[in-house]
Legacy VTK file of the C-alpha trace (Angstrom):
# vtk DataFile Version 3.0
C-alpha trace
ASCII
DATASET POLYDATA
POINTS 72 float
89.687 109.107 101.740
92.008 107.282 103.584
94.857 108.505 101.573
94.125 111.941 102.630
94.298 110.932 106.282
97.432 109.334 106.035
99.175 112.296 104.234
97.776 114.492 106.911
99.185 112.396 109.581
102.445 112.028 108.014
102.774 115.770 107.539
101.647 116.345 111.309
104.236 114.058 112.330
106.825 115.838 110.298
107.976 112.385 108.744
109.018 111.842 105.039
107.159 109.089 102.833
110.365 107.223 103.119
110.388 107.081 107.009
106.918 106.027 107.274
107.301 103.371 104.359
110.537 101.995 106.029
108.933 101.725 109.565
106.126 99.758 108.101
108.277 97.714 106.028
107.190 98.608 102.751
108.575 100.204 99.517
108.460 103.941 99.281
106.613 103.694 96.050
104.009 101.385 97.555
103.382 103.747 100.327
103.368 106.777 98.046
100.551 104.920 95.840
98.516 104.727 99.007
98.825 108.309 99.820
97.682 109.403 96.462
94.966 106.763 96.277
96.249 104.834 93.458
96.214 101.687 95.487
93.906 100.351 98.133
95.380 100.113 101.475
95.250 96.353 102.506
93.431 95.795 106.117
96.836 94.637 107.802
98.911 97.692 106.432
95.856 99.927 107.662
96.077 98.409 111.095
100.136 99.101 111.011
99.331 102.522 110.050
96.773 103.132 112.760
99.282 101.712 115.370
101.990 103.768 113.848
100.262 106.893 114.389
98.462 105.858 117.449
94.949 106.617 115.942
91.882 104.315 115.521
90.906 102.612 112.331
87.804 104.553 112.636
89.598 107.751 112.105
92.019 106.487 109.614
88.782 105.197 107.303
87.348 108.778 107.745
84.178 107.394 109.859
84.945 109.908 112.612
86.729 113.313 112.739
88.715 113.273 115.903
91.701 111.009 115.884
90.939 108.665 119.210
94.089 107.107 120.706
94.613 103.496 120.697
94.593 101.766 124.094
97.884 99.891 124.500
LINES 1 73
72 0 1 2 3 4 5 6 7 8 9 10 11 12 13 14 15 16 17 18 19 20 21 22 23 24 25 26 27 28 29 30 31 32 33 34 35 36 37 38 39 40 41 42 43 44 45 46 47 48 49 50 51 52 53 54 55 56 57 58 59 60 61 62 63 64 65 66 67 68 69 70 71
């Protein structure tokens, strides 16, 4: 389910896969595989994605439906 959330978040922020991959220090193909659900998202990358979009890991994992902001 994470892959659905990260695609929706990316599209909601008007970002390309390449832009997000670059911001996270990933190859674009690696990020594309995460989005398509072809590859599991490692926990450390999930944390980076959550920080990038300022949402909780609970939201990213599909445990909650409202994207709570991260307290900084």
